[in-house]
C-alpha angles and dihedrals in degrees: 000000000000092000090052092050090050092048088051094050092050089051084056090050092050089052090053091050089051087054091047088056088051090058097048091111089060092052091046087235136129110010090357097063089114135126115264115208090341095310127112115242119262111285092203094055092047092049090051091053090051093047094050093046098048090039090052092050089051089048090056088052092055100038104043111073094219104023092142094058106022097041097030090237093158138081095258129207123351091237084070090079091071093045091050091056089047091055092043093048088056089046092053089047095052092044088056090046091048092053095047093048094043100040103010086234143050107276105204114196125240112277091241091065095058102086100048095035094051093050090048093052094046097044090044091051092050094047091047096051092045095049102037110021087033115036104012092046090045093054089046090054089051088053100046140024089212105102094188093053089049093052091047093045098054092043090053091051090047092052091048093048092053091058088216090141094065117120113277097023121121108269091208092062087052093056088044092056092048090051089047088051094048098041095044092048088054094046090048090054094045097050098031093237145060096249098100094042092047094051093045091047094047092049092048092049092046090048093053090051095049094048100040105025091233135105091226108307109087108181126228116296112274095020096094116116093250091048093053092046087050092056093046092048115100113253118262113273094024119113126198117258114247099225091188093063094049093052089053091058 
C-alpha cells in the first residue's frame, strides 16, 4: 500500500515537472534563453527554473520506491558511452548542417554568451531526459507492454511541452525535438538508464548553440543583428554627402 502511494505521488511530481517544462519560456530558460530587445534574460528566473527542475528530479528519486529501475533514473549500462557519442556525433553533424543551410556559414556566438548558455544547455538536457526519457517513459512502460507506443508517447508529450510548434517558431527545431525524444527514448530502454540519452542530448544542444549562436530559436534568415546592420550600411565606394557644404554653395 505504501509503495503504491509513493508511486502515485511520484506520478503527480512528474506531471508538475511536465508543467514546469511548459513554462520554460516564462522563465527564459531552455530554448528561450535568448536576448530580448538587446537585453539578456533574467538570471534569477532562469535559476529558479533550473532549481525547480533539478529539485523535482531529486524528489522523484526520494519518493518513488524504484525510481532507478522503473523510471530509468540511473546512468545505465557502460555500453551507453559509445551510444552517447554516436548520438552526439549525429547531433553535431545536424547542427553544422543547420547553420550552413540557415546562415550559409557557422555563426559562432559572442564569447560573453558562453558561460550562461552552456550551463543552460546542459541543465536543460538533464531535466528533459530525467523527466521525459526517465519518468514519463517509465510510466508509459508501466501502463503498456508496447515499447514503440511508449517511446512515441513520451516523445510527443516532450514536443508539446517545449511549445516549439507555436506560430513563428522554427519548424526545424520542432522536428529536432521530436527526433531527440524518439532517439533518447530508444537509447534509454536499450541501456536501462538516461546516461546515454542525456550525453547525446547535451552534445546536440551545445552544438546548436556553438554553430548558430542561439539556444534553440534561430530567427528567420536575414533578421539577425549583423544582417540588419549590413543592410543599413552604406555600399562600398559611396561617401556621405556633406549637406552643409551644399547649402554654402
